[in-house]
Each structure stands twice: as structure tokens, then as C-alpha cells.
N, C-alpha and C positions, 0 to 999 in steps of 0.2 A: 476315415471310411474303411470298412472291412475289405481286405484284399481277398479275391476269390479267383477261380480259374477264368471267370468272365473278365476280371480286371486285367489279367495277363493278355487275354485275347484282344481286348480293347486297346491296350497299350501298343500292341503290334500294329493294329489298324490305324492308330493315330500317330504312330512314329514317336511314342514316348518311351524313354528308357526305363528298364526295370532294375531294381537293386535287390540282391539277395546276399545273405551271409549264413554261415553255419552257426548253430548254437546247440548246447547239450544240457542246459540247466535253466531253471526258472529265472534267476536274477539276471543272467546275460540276455535271455530272450526278452525280458521286460524292458531292458535298456534299449535293445534294438528296435523293439516295437514302438517305444516312445520317440525314437529317432526317425521314424517314418520308413523303415526298411520294408519293401514290398513283400518279400518272402524270406522265411527262415527255414533252412534245411537242417534237419537233424540227420547229419551224415554219418555213414559208417566210418568216416574219418575219425570218429570218436575212439576207434580202436587204436589209432596212432597217438592222438593228442590228449586223450583223456585216460585211456586204459594202458597205454604204454606198449602196445603190440608193435611188431615190426611191419605189419600190414593190416589190411581190413578183413582178412579171411576168417579170423577167429571170432568176429563179432556175431552175436546170436540174436534171435528174435526177441528174447527176453531183454537183452541190452537195449535194443531199439525201442521196445515198448516202454521200458522204464524211463529212458531219456526223452522219448516223445511226449509222454504224459507231463513231465516236468516243464518242457518248453511250451506246450500247449497252455499250461496254466499262466504263463507269463506273457504270451502273445495274444493280445485282444484284437489287433487289426492286421497283423502280418499273416500271410498264408503259410501255414506250417506244413512242410513236406517232409516225410520220413522215408529214409532209405530202406529198401528191402535188402537184407543182408545176404551174403554169399550162401547159395544153395537153398534159399527160401522160395525161389521161383523157377530155378533151372530144372528141377526134377520132373515136374508135370504141370500142366495148366491148372489142374485141380489144386495142387499145392500153392501155386501162384495166387489164385483167387482167395483161397483160405487164409494164407498169410497176409495178403493185402488187407483182407477184412479184419484180421486181428490188429493190424497197425492202425486202422481207422477206429475200431471199436474200443480196443484196450489202450492203444497208444495215443488216441485222440488226434490223429493226423487229419489234415484237410486234403491231403493228396499223398500218393506214394511215388517213389522214384526207383527205377530199375535200370540196369545197364544192358546194352546190346541193341542190335538193329533188327534186321529181317528175321533172325533166328528166334527173337522173343516177341515177334509181332502177334502171334496167336495168343500168348499170355496177356499182352497189352489189351488186345481186343476183348478177351474174356473178362479181364479186371474192369475195364471201362463199361462193359455191358452189365456188370454187377453194380454199377453206379458209383464206382471209385475212380476219381481222377488220377491219371498217370503222367508223370514227367519222365521222359526218356533221357538216356545218357549215352553219348557216342564219343569217339576219339580215344583218349587214354582212359580206359575204364579200369580202375584199380583192382577190381575183383578178378581181372584177367591178367594181372601183372606177370604171372609166371609164363603165360602164353606169349606175352609181348617181349619177354626177356629183360624186363626192367622198365623204368620210367622214361619213355621215349616219346618224342613228338610223333603224332600219327597222321597219315594221309599225305605223305610227302611224294610218293610215287604216283604215276598216272592211275595205275590199277587200284591202289589204296584210296586215292582221292575219289575215284568213281564209286567205289564201294561205300564210302561215307555218304556221298550224295544219295545213292540208292537206298541206303539204310535210313537216312533222314526222311525220305519220302515214304518209306515203308512204315516207320513208327507213326508218322502223321496219319497215314491212311488207316492204321490200326486203332487210332483214337487218342494218341497222346496229346495233351494240351500244351506242352512245352518241351523243349529239348536242350539239355546241357551239352555243350561242346567243350571238351577238355583237351588241352595241348594239341591244338589244330592250327596249322599256318593261317595267318590272318586273311589272306586272299581267298583261301578255300572256305574259311568260316563265313566270309562275306557272300560267297557264291551259294553256300548252303542256306544262309539266312534269306537270300533273295529267291531261293527255289521252293520254299515251303511257306505255308500260311500260319504256322504256329510260331510263337516267339522262341528265339534261341538265347540261351543264357551261357555266356562265355566264361571260361576260367583258363587263361592262357590261350585264348583264341582271338584276341584282338578287339578293336573298338567297334567293329561293324555288327557285332551281335546285338540283339534287341535288349540284352541286359547283361549284368555281370554278377559273379559270385566269388567270394573268397572264404577260406577258412579263417575264422576270426582270430585264432591264436597266431596265425601267420601274419596277418595285417597289423597286429598289435605287438609283434615281437615277443610273444610269450612261448613260442615253440622253436627251439634252437637246434633240434636234431638235424633238420634239413629245411632249407628255404628255397623253393622253386624260383626260377627266373621271373615268372609272371607275377610274383607277389610284390606289391608296394606296401611298405611299412608306414602306416598313418600315425603311429605312435610307438614309442619303445616302452610299453607298459611292463614288459618283462624285467627290464633293468630297474624300474621304479619299484616293482614288487620285491625284487631281490634286495634292494637297499633297505626297504622298509622291514623286511624279515631280519636282516642283519642288525639294524638298529634296535629292533625288539629284543633280539637275542642278547645284544650288548647291555641293554638297560636292565634286563633280568639279572645278568651276571654281576652288574655293578650295584644292584639294589635300588636303582632309580625308579623302576616300574614294578608294582603299582605305587603311586604316590598318594597323598591324602585326598586329592580330588577324585581319585578312582576307587575309594574305599567307603564302606558304610560305618556309621557310628552307633554306639550303644552307651547308655549311661554307665559311669564308673560304679555307681551304687549297685547296679544289677550284677556287674562282673564280680564285685567284692563278695556278694552273697553266694557266689558259686564256688568260692575257695573253702 
């Protein structure tokens, strides 16, 4: 069954958990879709795990559109959410709506995601009024990493916790259909989840969120530059890939590959006539 924003709303109401993963290409999205994952996020995390940037700030609209289209081709039932990259919505409400529209029209997104709370509520409201579903994102918002002074757990003080709660209510009121909570203490995430009527999707926010999301390269052991505490490795695909690459390289050097079973034949008579 096709997952939509209504699916997410119904899951919250019926206390059913939602699953999400990131993806950036057709083949991976197709596998996730066939596995029954509810939502696929084309995250600007592609800057780190696909393009090799140190952060997400260099990711462009063209990057997101390109990868969004690829994922959308592979996801038949999963809801495809595409990140709005840095400075695609912060400059003005007009820019926010225009760029969200591009992600839907050119990137084939089913929804867009943007970071921030009360300060982006006007943009969320305008985007949703244009008929574009918005997923909000609070807590550790990677596009604000310089302002945070690094990758740190958010909402640990009373003041910061109250702000997160107020921001969650603000994005819900502005029209967001779901909210990602990243690197938030579990008890605070639980309180936020109970305080709003839209589903929360946790990443490093504990088990009480309405759903969970991970970067797929992290959960498969494919990205070794940095592994956050909240990541559970479900398989060590990275090591399997590396060993396969090494074996391939060795077999080429030894003349083992390609063998007869991997080559095409031609009649010797044809070859003789070519000399």
C-alpha cells in the first residue's frame, strides 16, 4: 500500500510505529521499498556519505533534485521526502515556496523536509498552503552545526528543552505533517511526542518517538568516517564490499578473471579470415 502523509497521521493515531531510512539512488530505494520501509528520506546527508563533504552546507538544490528523481523511480510505495538544502528556504518565504515546488516538480518528492522551529513557521505555512507536505526537523539540525559548535545533544537545559517543546508545537501549528527529532534526550523526546498530534521520527531520540530513521550507510557499516552513538549496525556490508573489491583486484592481477564462463565465443574460421 502506498505510504502518504495520511498514512503517517493514521499511524500516530493508532499507535503504530513508522520506519524511515535515507537513500540517494534508484537501486537502494527499490530495495528499501520492497522491504516495506514507510518513508525514504533523500537527505542532505548525501553531502557527507555520497559526495564526501565535511558537512551538509555545500549541498545544492541541483544535488537534491538529481538524487530525489533517482529515489522516486525506485520507491513505489514508500513516501519519498526530500531535504531542502542550506539557504534554499532561509532567505525568504518566496524562495522557500519556490524551491519546495522545484523539489516536488523536478525532484519528484512526495514531501519536503526543512530544519528549524518557530523561526521557519511562516515558511512551513506558506509551503503547505501551496499544497506541498512539510516534514519539520528539530534538535541537532546539521545545517546549523556551526551555530551549535559541533555535533552535540540538544535540549539538555531547562531553557533549551522548553524551546524545543515550543518549537515542536509551532511547526505543528504551521502545518507540518511530521517532525524529525535528532539527538534529543529520550525523556524530552517522549514529552514532545505526547505534546503534539503529528508523528515524531527519532534519530538519536529514543524509543518513545512514533518512528525511527537512520542513514543507511551507517546502519550497514558502509560509512566509517564517523559513527554516532545512536547508530545500530544491522550488517557490516562495508567489510563485505571491501573484501569483494580486494578479491576482484587480486583475480585481475593473477589473470583469474575473466575466465571462460565470463567471455563470449566466435568461430575460429571467422577469426582466421581476419588475419
